[in-house]
N, C-alpha and C positions, 0 to 999 in steps of 0.2 A: 336415592337409590337409582341408579340408570337400569334403563332396559336390559336384559340378555341380548340384543343385536347392537349396543351402543360399548365401543372398547375404547376406554379413555386413551386419549393419545399425547404425550409429551413432545415439545418439539425439541430435535435434538439441540445440544450447545455444542459451539464452537470449539473447537480443539486445536487455536492458535496460539502459540506461544508470545503472541503482544497482544492487548486488548481489543477489542473492536471497538473503538473511540471515532468518534465525528474528527475527522480534519480539521487543524485550525487554519482558520481562512487567511491570516495574515500569511501562514507557511505558502499557501497555494498562490497567493499575490508575488510573494517575492519568487517563487519559482518561475511562476507565468512571464517576468522578467527574463531570467535567463533562458529557458525554450518557448519562447513566443509561439509555437503554432499548439494550439489546446490541444489537439488530437495526439500530437506526439509525446506532449506532457503526461496524460491520461493514459498511455500505452507503456512508458517508462516507470510511471509510478505503479501502474498494476503489476507491471512483469516485477516489481522490485519488492513488492509485498508479499506477491507469492515467495518471492527467495525467502524472504524475511521469515515468512509463516512456515517454510518448510524445512528450518532450522539454519539457512544461513544468517551468518553474526551481522550485526550492525556496521556500519564504518564509520560511526560517529559514538559519540557517550552517550546515552541515552538514562533517560528517569523513567520509573513504572508508571507514570501519568501520561506518555509518550505509546499513541498507535501505532501499529506499523508503517501507516500512509505518511504521519509525522515525521517517523524514520526516514523514510523513502524522500520526504520534499524534501527536511533537511541538510540529507546527501547530495540533493539537488542544488542548493543554494550554496553549502561549503563547496561543491567541486568536486567530490568524493565520485559521482557516478555521473555520465553525460552518454549523449546518443553519440552512436560511431556512426557517420553518414558514408556510405556504401557510393561509388559510381554505378549510373545502371548497369554498366557492361560487365561490372564485378559481380561474383555470385557470394 
């Protein structure tokens, strides 16, 4: 029995469309061959994961064992998404 001043707290569960599974490292290596700047790769995967978790549809066929990061990395590898480079003078 807990003392009166202790309130049990359960961690909130993530309410994401795709499971929070660790990324498959072979996908990271393949995507890094396409986008060689690690910071750009991280930013692109992060943005795409947010889009997928907010309801955007994957651009590739998926299986239940794929997490959102795996989907994003596979989309990069298959050329479905890419970084749009802008010139410094453009907005």
